[in-house]
C-alpha positions as CSV (number, residue, x, y, z in Angstrom):
1,M,0.0,0.0,0.0
2,R,1.3,3.5,-0.8
3,S,2.5,5.6,2.1
4,D,0.1,8.5,1.2
5,E,-2.8,6.2,1.9
6,R,-1.8,4.7,5.2
7,D,-3.5,7.3,7.5
8,D,-7.0,6.6,6.1
9,M,-6.6,3.1,4.7
10,T,-4.9,1.3,7.6
11,T,-6.0,-2.4,7.6
12,P,-8.5,-2.8,10.5
13,T,-8.2,-5.6,13.1
14,A,-10.9,-8.0,14.2
15,G,-11.2,-5.9,17.4
16,D,-12.1,-2.8,15.2
17,V,-14.8,-4.8,13.5
18,A,-16.2,-6.2,16.7
19,E,-16.3,-2.8,18.4
20,S,-18.2,-1.2,15.6
21,I,-20.7,-4.1,15.4
22,E,-21.2,-4.3,19.2
23,H,-22.0,-0.6,19.3
24,G,-24.4,-0.8,16.3
25,Q,-22.2,1.4,14.2
26,S,-23.4,0.0,10.8
27,N,-21.9,2.9,8.8
28,A,-18.6,2.5,10.6
29,G,-18.7,-1.2,10.0
30,A,-19.3,-0.6,6.3
31,Q,-16.3,1.8,6.2
32,I,-14.1,-0.9,7.9
33,L,-15.2,-3.5,5.4
34,R,-14.3,-1.0,2.6
35,R,-10.8,-0.9,4.1
36,F,-10.7,-4.7,4.3
37,G,-11.8,-4.9,0.7
38,H,-9.2,-2.5,-0.5
39,S,-6.5,-4.2,1.4
40,L,-7.4,-7.7,0.1
41,R,-8.7,-7.2,-3.4
42,S,-5.5,-5.8,-5.0
43,P,-3.2,-8.6,-3.9
44,L,-6.0,-11.1,-4.7
45,N,-6.2,-9.7,-8.2
46,E,-2.4,-10.2,-8.6
47,I,-2.4,-13.7,-7.2
48,A,-5.4,-14.9,-9.2
49,G,-4.4,-13.0,-12.3
50,T,-0.8,-14.5,-12.3
51,A,-2.2,-18.0,-11.7
52,R,-4.6,-17.7,-14.7
53,L,-1.9,-16.2,-16.8
54,M,0.4,-19.2,-16.1
55,L,-2.5,-21.6,-16.6
56,S,-3.0,-20.2,-20.1
57,E,0.6,-21.2,-21.0
58,A,1.7,-24.8,-22.0
59,L,2.4,-26.5,-18.7
60,E,2.7,-30.0,-17.3
61,S,-0.5,-31.4,-15.7
62,E,0.9,-31.3,-12.2
63,D,1.8,-27.6,-12.6
64,R,-1.8,-26.9,-13.9
65,R,-3.2,-28.7,-10.8
66,N,-1.1,-26.6,-8.4
67,L,-2.0,-23.4,-10.2
68,A,-5.7,-24.3,-10.2
69,R,-5.4,-24.8,-6.4
70,I,-4.0,-21.3,-6.0
71,E,-6.7,-19.8,-8.2
72,D,-9.4,-21.8,-6.3
73,A,-8.0,-20.5,-2.9
74,A,-8.1,-16.9,-4.1
75,D,-11.7,-17.4,-5.4
76,Q,-12.7,-18.8,-2.0
77,I,-11.3,-15.8,-0.2
78,L,-13.1,-13.6,-2.6
79,D,-16.4,-15.4,-2.0
80,V,-16.1,-14.8,1.8
81,L,-15.2,-11.1,1.2
82,N,-18.2,-10.6,-1.2
83,D,-20.5,-12.2,1.4
84,L,-19.3,-9.8,4.0
85,L,-19.7,-6.8,1.7
86,D,-23.2,-7.9,0.9
87,V,-24.0,-7.9,4.6
88,A,-22.5,-4.4,4.9
89,E,-24.6,-3.0,2.0
90,L,-27.7,-4.6,3.4
91,E,-27.1,-3.3,6.9
92,G,-26.5,0.2,5.5
93,G,-29.7,0.0,3.4
94,Q,-27.8,0.3,0.2
95,L,-29.1,-2.8,-1.6
96,S,-29.8,-2.1,-5.2
97,V,-32.8,-3.9,-6.7
98,Q,-33.6,-4.0,-10.4
99,T,-37.0,-4.5,-12.1
100,V,-36.7,-6.4,-15.4
101,P,-38.9,-9.0,-17.2
102,F,-37.8,-12.5,-16.4
103,R,-38.9,-16.2,-16.8
104,L,-39.2,-17.6,-13.2
105,P,-38.7,-21.3,-14.2
106,D,-35.3,-20.4,-15.9
107,V,-34.1,-18.4,-12.8
108,I,-34.9,-21.4,-10.5
109,R,-33.1,-23.8,-12.8
110,E,-30.0,-21.6,-13.0
111,A,-29.9,-21.3,-9.2
112,V,-30.1,-25.0,-8.7
113,R,-27.5,-25.7,-11.4
114,S,-25.0,-23.5,-9.7
115,Q,-25.1,-25.9,-6.7
116,R,-25.0,-29.2,-8.5
117,A,-21.2,-29.6,-8.4
118,T,-21.2,-29.2,-4.6
119,A,-24.1,-31.5,-4.3
120,S,-22.4,-34.2,-6.3
121,E,-19.3,-34.0,-4.2
122,R,-21.4,-34.6,-1.0
123,D,-23.6,-37.3,-2.6
124,V,-26.6,-35.1,-2.2
125,E,-29.4,-35.3,-4.8
126,L,-30.9,-32.0,-6.1
127,S,-34.4,-32.0,-7.5
128,V,-36.8,-29.2,-8.7
129,H,-40.6,-29.4,-8.7
130,G,-43.5,-27.3,-10.0
131,L,-41.7,-25.3,-12.7
132,G,-44.3,-26.1,-15.4
133,A,-47.1,-24.2,-13.6
134,L,-45.0,-21.1,-12.9
135,P,-45.5,-17.8,-14.8
136,T,-43.0,-16.6,-17.4
137,D,-44.1,-13.0,-17.5
138,L,-42.8,-11.5,-14.1
139,L,-41.2,-8.2,-13.4
140,G,-38.5,-8.2,-10.7
141,D,-34.8,-8.7,-9.8
142,A,-34.0,-12.1,-11.3
143,G,-30.4,-11.8,-10.1
144,R,-31.5,-11.4,-6.5
145,I,-33.9,-14.3,-6.7
146,R,-31.1,-16.4,-8.1
147,Q,-28.8,-15.2,-5.3
148,V,-31.3,-16.0,-2.6
149,L,-32.1,-19.5,-3.9
150,G,-28.4,-20.2,-4.4
151,H,-27.6,-19.3,-0.8
152,I,-30.4,-21.4,0.6
153,V,-29.8,-24.4,-1.6
154,G,-26.1,-24.2,-1.0
155,D,-26.4,-24.0,2.8
156,S,-28.8,-27.0,2.7
157,V,-26.4,-29.0,0.6
158,R,-23.4,-28.2,2.8
159,A,-25.3,-29.1,5.9
160,A,-25.9,-32.6,4.6
161,S,-23.6,-35.6,4.0
162,I,-26.2,-37.5,2.0
163,G,-29.9,-37.3,1.1
164,R,-32.0,-35.0,-1.1
165,V,-32.5,-31.3,-1.3
166,Q,-35.8,-30.4,-3.0
167,V,-36.6,-27.0,-4.5
168,A,-40.2,-26.1,-5.3
169,A,-42.3,-23.0,-6.1
170,Q,-46.0,-22.5,-6.6
171,M,-48.4,-19.7,-7.4
172,V,-50.5,-18.9,-4.4
173,E,-52.3,-15.9,-5.8
174,Q,-52.6,-14.1,-9.1
175,T,-54.4,-11.2,-10.7
176,P,-54.0,-9.7,-14.2
177,D,-51.4,-7.3,-12.7
178,R,-49.6,-9.3,-10.0
179,A,-48.5,-12.8,-9.0
180,T,-47.6,-14.1,-5.6
181,I,-45.1,-17.0,-5.5
182,R,-44.2,-19.3,-2.5
183,F,-40.7,-20.7,-2.7
184,G,-39.6,-23.7,-0.6
185,V,-36.3,-25.6,-0.1
186,R,-36.6,-28.9,1.8
187,R,-33.4,-30.0,3.5
188,P,-32.3,-33.5,4.4
189,T,-30.9,-32.1,7.7
190,P,-33.3,-30.5,10.2
191,L,-32.9,-26.8,11.2
192,T,-35.0,-25.9,14.2
193,P,-36.6,-22.5,14.5
194,E,-34.2,-21.9,17.5
195,Q,-31.2,-22.8,15.4
196,F,-32.4,-20.6,12.6
197,D,-33.0,-17.6,14.9
198,D,-29.5,-18.1,16.3
199,I,-28.0,-18.0,12.8
200,L,-29.9,-14.7,12.0
201,R,-29.1,-12.9,15.3
202,P,-26.8,-9.9,15.0
203,L,-23.1,-10.5,15.3
204,A,-21.4,-9.8,18.7
205,T,-17.8,-9.3,19.7
206,E,-17.3,-13.0,20.6
207,D,-18.6,-14.0,17.1
208,V,-16.0,-12.0,15.3
209,A,-13.2,-13.0,17.6
210,G,-14.4,-16.6,17.6
211,S,-15.6,-19.0,14.9
212,R,-19.2,-18.2,14.1
213,T,-19.0,-18.6,10.3
214,D,-21.7,-21.1,9.5
215,G,-24.9,-19.9,7.9
216,L,-23.6,-16.6,6.4
217,G,-25.4,-17.5,3.2
218,L,-28.7,-17.8,5.1
219,V,-28.1,-14.5,6.7
220,I,-27.6,-12.8,3.3
221,A,-30.6,-14.7,1.8
222,S,-32.8,-13.6,4.7
223,K,-31.8,-10.0,4.5
224,V,-32.3,-9.8,0.7
225,I,-35.7,-11.5,1.0
226,D,-36.6,-8.8,3.7
227,A,-35.6,-6.1,1.2
228,L,-37.7,-7.7,-1.5
229,G,-40.8,-7.7,0.8
230,G,-40.8,-11.3,2.0
231,R,-39.6,-13.2,5.1
232,L,-37.5,-16.4,5.3
233,S,-38.7,-18.9,7.9
234,V,-38.7,-22.5,8.9
235,S,-42.1,-23.9,8.0
236,P,-43.9,-25.5,11.0
237,G,-45.1,-29.1,10.7
238,T,-42.3,-30.2,8.3
239,G,-39.9,-31.7,10.8
240,D,-37.9,-28.5,10.7
241,R,-36.7,-29.4,7.2
242,L,-38.5,-26.8,5.0
243,L,-37.3,-23.2,4.5
244,E,-39.8,-21.1,2.7
245,F,-40.6,-17.5,1.7
246,T,-43.2,-15.7,-0.3
247,L,-42.7,-12.8,-2.8
248,S,-45.1,-10.8,-4.9
249,F,-44.3,-9.7,-8.4
250,S,-45.8,-7.4,-11.0
251,R,-46.7,-9.0,-14.4
252,A,-44.7,-8.0,-17.5
253,D,-46.5,-6.7,-20.6
254,H,-44.4,-9.0,-22.9
255,V,-44.5,-12.7,-22.4
256,E,-41.3,-14.3,-23.7
257,T,-42.1,-17.2,-26.0
258,E,-40.5,-20.6,-25.8
259,A,-38.7,-19.9,-29.1
260,E,-37.2,-16.7,-27.6
261,A,-36.1,-18.5,-24.5
262,E,-34.5,-21.2,-26.5
263,A,-32.6,-18.6,-28.6
264,D,-31.3,-17.1,-25.3
265,N,-30.3,-20.5,-23.9
266,K,-27.3,-20.1,-21.6
267,W,-27.0,-23.6,-20.3
268,V,-23.7,-25.3,-21.0
269,L,-22.9,-28.8,-19.9
270,V,-19.2,-29.4,-19.1
271,V,-17.9,-33.0,-18.9
272,S,-14.4,-33.6,-17.4
273,D,-12.9,-36.4,-15.3
274,N,-10.5,-33.9,-13.9
275,A,-12.4,-31.9,-11.2
276,A,-9.9,-29.0,-11.1
277,H,-9.8,-28.7,-14.9
278,G,-13.6,-28.9,-15.1
279,E,-14.1,-26.2,-12.5
280,E,-11.6,-24.0,-14.3
281,I,-13.8,-24.3,-17.5
282,V,-17.0,-23.8,-15.5
283,T,-15.7,-20.6,-13.8
284,G,-14.6,-19.1,-17.1
285,L,-18.0,-19.8,-18.8
286,R,-19.8,-18.2,-15.9
287,V,-17.9,-15.0,-16.5
288,G,-19.1,-15.2,-20.1
289,G,-22.7,-15.2,-18.8
290,F,-23.4,-18.9,-19.2
291,E,-24.9,-21.3,-16.7
292,P,-22.6,-24.3,-16.8
293,T,-23.1,-27.7,-15.1
294,L,-20.2,-30.0,-14.5
295,Y,-20.3,-33.8,-14.7
296,E,-17.6,-36.4,-14.4
297,S,-18.5,-38.5,-17.5
298,V,-20.6,-38.6,-20.6
299,A,-22.7,-41.4,-19.1
300,L,-23.5,-39.4,-15.9
301,A,-24.4,-36.3,-17.9
302,S,-26.7,-38.2,-20.3
303,T,-28.5,-39.9,-17.4
304,A,-28.9,-36.7,-15.4
305,I,-30.5,-34.9,-18.3
306,A,-32.7,-37.8,-19.2
307,L,-34.0,-38.1,-15.6
308,S,-34.4,-34.3,-15.0
309,D,-37.7,-32.8,-14.2
310,D,-37.9,-31.1,-17.6
311,S,-36.0,-33.2,-20.1
312,S,-37.2,-31.0,-23.0
313,V,-34.7,-28.3,-21.8
314,I,-31.3,-29.2,-23.3
315,P,-27.9,-27.5,-23.0
316,A,-27.1,-25.1,-25.8
317,V,-23.5,-26.5,-25.9
318,I,-21.7,-29.4,-24.4
319,V,-17.9,-29.0,-23.6
320,L,-16.1,-32.3,-23.4
321,A,-12.7,-32.1,-21.6
322,P,-11.6,-35.7,-20.9
323,T,-8.0,-36.3,-19.8
324,E,-7.7,-39.5,-22.0
325,Q,-9.3,-40.8,-25.2
326,P,-11.0,-37.6,-26.1
327,F,-12.5,-38.9,-29.4
328,D,-14.0,-41.9,-27.6
329,A,-15.8,-39.5,-25.3
330,A,-16.9,-37.4,-28.3
331,A,-18.2,-40.5,-30.1
332,R,-20.2,-41.5,-27.0
333,A,-21.7,-38.0,-26.7
334,V,-22.6,-37.9,-30.4
335,A,-24.2,-41.4,-30.1
336,S,-26.3,-40.3,-27.1
337,P,-29.9,-39.5,-28.1
338,V,-29.9,-36.9,-25.2
339,L,-26.6,-35.2,-25.7
340,S,-26.5,-35.2,-29.5
341,R,-29.3,-32.6,-29.6
342,S,-26.7,-30.0,-28.4
343,R,-23.7,-28.6,-30.2
344,I,-20.4,-30.3,-29.0
345,V,-17.0,-28.7,-28.2
346,L,-14.0,-30.9,-27.6
347,V,-11.0,-29.7,-25.4
348,V,-8.0,-32.0,-25.7
349,S,-4.8,-32.2,-23.7
350,H,-2.5,-32.3,-26.8
351,G,-3.4,-31.5,-30.4
352,E,-2.3,-33.8,-33.1
353,R,-2.4,-33.8,-36.9
354,G,-5.7,-35.1,-38.2
355,D,-7.7,-34.1,-35.1
356,S,-9.8,-31.5,-37.0
357,D,-10.7,-34.1,-39.6
358,E,-11.8,-36.5,-36.9
359,C,-13.9,-33.8,-35.3
360,I,-15.7,-33.1,-38.6
361,R,-16.2,-36.9,-39.1
362,L,-17.8,-37.3,-35.7
363,G,-20.0,-34.1,-35.9
364,V,-18.0,-32.2,-33.2
365,E,-18.4,-28.5,-34.0
366,G,-15.7,-26.9,-31.8
367,Y,-12.1,-28.1,-31.2
368,F,-9.6,-26.6,-28.7
369,P,-6.2,-28.2,-27.8
370,Q,-4.6,-27.1,-24.5
371,P,-3.6,-24.6,-23.4
372,V,-7.0,-22.9,-24.2
373,T,-7.9,-19.5,-22.7
374,S,-11.3,-18.9,-21.2
375,V,-11.7,-16.0,-23.7
376,D,-11.4,-18.5,-26.6
377,L,-13.7,-20.9,-25.0
378,I,-16.3,-18.3,-24.2
379,E,-16.2,-16.9,-27.8
380,G,-16.4,-20.4,-29.2
381,V,-19.4,-21.4,-27.1
382,T,-21.1,-18.1,-27.7
383,F,-20.7,-18.5,-31.5
384,L,-22.0,-22.1,-31.4
385,A,-24.9,-21.4,-29.1
386,A,-26.1,-18.8,-31.7
387,R,-25.5,-21.0,-34.7
388,K,-28.7,-22.1,-36.4
389,T,-27.2,-24.5,-39.0
390,D,-24.1,-26.6,-39.3
391,G,-21.0,-24.8,-40.3
392,P,-17.2,-25.0,-40.3
393,L,-15.3,-26.3,-37.3
394,V,-14.7,-23.6,-34.7
395,T,-11.1,-23.4,-33.5
396,R,-8.9,-20.8,-31.7
397,H,-7.5,-19.8,-35.1
398,S,-10.9,-19.2,-36.7
399,L,-11.9,-17.1,-33.6
400,R,-8.8,-15.0,-33.6
401,E,-9.2,-14.3,-37.3
402,R,-12.6,-12.8,-36.4
403,R,-11.4,-10.9,-33.3
404,R,-10.5,-7.3,-33.7
405,Q,-6.9,-6.5,-32.4
406,L,-7.0,-3.4,-30.2
407,H,-4.3,-1.0,-28.9
408,V,-4.9,-0.7,-25.1
409,L,-3.5,1.7,-22.5
410,V,-3.2,0.2,-19.0
411,A,-2.9,2.6,-16.1
412,D,-2.1,1.0,-12.7
413,D,0.4,2.0,-10.0
414,S,1.0,-1.7,-9.1
415,P,3.8,-3.0,-11.4
416,T,2.6,-6.6,-10.9
417,G,-1.1,-5.8,-11.5
418,R,-0.2,-3.7,-14.6
419,A,2.1,-6.5,-16.0
420,V,-0.6,-9.2,-15.5
421,V,-3.3,-7.2,-17.4
422,M,-0.9,-6.2,-20.2
423,R,0.4,-9.8,-20.7
424,S,-3.1,-11.3,-20.6
425,L,-4.3,-8.8,-23.3
426,E,-1.2,-9.5,-25.4
427,Q,-2.1,-13.2,-25.3
428,L,-5.4,-12.4,-26.9
429,G,-3.6,-10.6,-29.8
430,H,-3.9,-7.0,-28.6
431,T,-1.0,-4.5,-28.2
432,T,-0.5,-2.6,-25.0
433,S,1.2,0.4,-23.3
434,G,1.5,0.8,-19.6
435,V,1.7,3.8,-17.2
436,A,1.8,4.1,-13.4
437,N,-0.7,6.9,-12.8
438,G,-3.5,9.0,-14.3
439,R,-1.3,12.0,-15.2
440,A,1.0,9.8,-17.3
441,A,-2.1,8.3,-18.9
442,L,-3.5,11.7,-19.8
443,D,-0.1,12.8,-21.3
444,L,0.1,9.7,-23.4
445,V,-3.5,10.0,-24.6
446,R,-2.7,13.5,-25.9
447,T,0.0,12.1,-28.2
448,Q,-1.1,8.6,-29.1
449,N,-4.4,6.9,-30.2
450,F,-5.8,4.1,-28.2
451,D,-8.8,1.9,-28.8
452,V,-9.4,1.3,-25.0
453,I,-8.0,2.7,-21.8
454,V,-8.0,0.4,-18.6
455,M,-7.7,2.7,-15.6
456,D,-7.2,1.9,-11.9
457,M,-9.4,4.1,-9.7
458,E,-6.7,4.9,-7.1
459,M,-3.3,6.0,-8.2
460,P,-0.7,8.6,-7.0
461,E,-0.5,12.1,-8.5
462,M,-3.8,11.6,-10.4
463,G,-6.4,8.9,-9.8
464,G,-8.5,7.2,-12.4
465,V,-11.6,9.3,-11.8
466,E,-9.8,12.6,-12.1
467,A,-7.9,11.3,-15.2
468,T,-11.1,10.2,-16.8
469,R,-12.7,13.6,-16.4
470,A,-9.6,15.2,-17.9
471,I,-9.7,12.9,-20.9
472,R,-13.4,13.5,-21.5
473,S,-12.7,17.2,-21.6
474,L,-10.0,17.0,-24.3
475,P,-10.9,18.8,-27.6
476,T,-9.8,15.9,-29.7
477,I,-11.3,12.5,-30.7
478,A,-9.4,11.0,-27.7
479,A,-12.2,12.3,-25.5
480,R,-14.4,9.5,-26.9
481,T,-12.0,6.7,-26.1
482,P,-13.8,3.9,-24.2
483,I,-12.5,3.7,-20.6
484,V,-12.7,0.7,-18.2
485,G,-12.3,1.5,-14.5
486,L,-10.7,-0.9,-12.1
487,S,-11.3,-0.6,-8.3
488,A,-10.4,-2.5,-5.2
489,H,-13.7,-1.2,-3.7
490,A,-16.8,-3.4,-4.2
491,F,-19.6,-1.0,-3.2
492,S,-22.2,0.3,-5.6
493,A,-21.2,3.9,-4.8
494,D,-17.7,3.2,-6.1
495,R,-19.0,2.0,-9.5
496,K,-21.3,5.0,-9.7
497,A,-18.4,7.3,-9.1
498,C,-16.5,5.8,-12.0
499,L,-19.5,5.9,-14.4
500,D,-20.4,9.4,-13.4
501,A,-16.8,10.5,-14.2
502,G,-17.3,9.2,-17.8
503,M,-16.0,5.7,-17.6
504,N,-17.9,3.2,-19.8
505,E,-17.5,0.2,-17.6
506,H,-16.2,-0.7,-14.1
507,F,-14.8,-3.9,-12.6
508,T,-14.0,-4.7,-9.0
509,K,-10.7,-6.4,-8.3
510,P,-10.0,-9.3,-8.6
511,F,-11.5,-9.3,-12.1
512,R,-11.0,-11.8,-14.9
513,I,-9.5,-11.0,-18.3
514,E,-12.6,-12.6,-19.9
515,E,-14.8,-9.8,-18.4
516,L,-12.5,-7.2,-19.8
517,Q,-12.4,-8.8,-23.3
518,I,-16.2,-9.0,-23.4
519,A,-16.5,-5.4,-22.4
520,M,-13.9,-4.2,-24.9
521,E,-15.7,-6.1,-27.7
522,R,-18.9,-4.5,-26.8
523,M,-17.5,-0.9,-26.5
524,T,-15.5,-1.0,-29.7
525,R,-18.1,-2.9,-31.9
526,S,-19.3,0.3,-33.6
């Protein structure tokens, strides 16, 4: 951390957090969490970014496994940090809620799919009921509904060692303008009302200094449901196994048709017998806006889809990433009446002459030998998901021929962070220049043309917000250059400050290069 920040950005201790919480200082607690976020997010960005950069190079399998563990550990720390920041925003009454049209059955499916990998590891069966009778014309915050169900289902799965978690929803009241839906998650492990109340009670000093960490997902879910106008509770007469809540929604004017929903199908099935590699692919696809589900084998994937509650819903794309005999796995997928309805992508450990011809013979439509970047995979899956008819084999080479090469200026006072972003962009075929502060970025923009500027929010001499305002006031075409802001702060006010200054997009550290590539493609498309 820079010396000029130490007075107001000193890393707080557990005692600081406990004291603020104990005295009910929610605003002070939020400020302390801001400091925690800033202190942790920048090094997390460098750790995770370096690991992903090395993963994208040709490495031995053992090196890839070790780097995947580093990346996974950084992601786990980030998950905990994000949960804490969610609590801080909720306590401060800063929760943002959107109102957009959405299909409720799709949102529930997506929330359940996000927990299937964890459920499989714990031998817990996940099932969904009642989707066919639910409305598809609701107005509300689909992301918050997905978040709530994900937390409740995830907590129910983690609390069990075996058994079944059942998710259900039903319409309890409807008018032409509104619909009221009751959601329920039945757990294999009882949770008494007393235990539930204990999880939701406010934190005290001994909790912060001790080990009260279970149930944070339920705390967040409960508070989000409160903000949406409902209440999470343990339903009486169910053996303390049913968590439920009821929410009311407005009805949308436009009802999305099945054809429109199919055209926007984001479900991708990933098959890999290497758990770390499979999770790496799943994480990358999620960044690309897809909803991936991971299975260990073609047989398990085929059986799961055939036995699902709605077997008419199929994955848009299937990504096969076996460690051995990749074309045998591809042949089994193509021969499966269930899986063959989706477009198939094959990821192989080592590419060999004649692989493309074998893919074409089998009917595989995408082929990627390792090392494959998540950006390539996202673009390939996106292209195939939108393809209406059969076409040429999609490869990294065909994608890069279509991808526009950009000249990008990266402004970040961290040498490691700046180097990671620049090298990652260069791997994608872009050219880069780097500077250590906003004033240097402004000087360079006056003399050189850039397609995109990536700007850290906090830098010495001139920060990203001030530099963006200065660039936007230039009397040249440089004033229109797309600018992406990076920040170690994760609160909505920080994003708003970047956008208000004139930035086109904002990402919170640690971010993934796939997010940046997608944003740059969108901003420079015209």
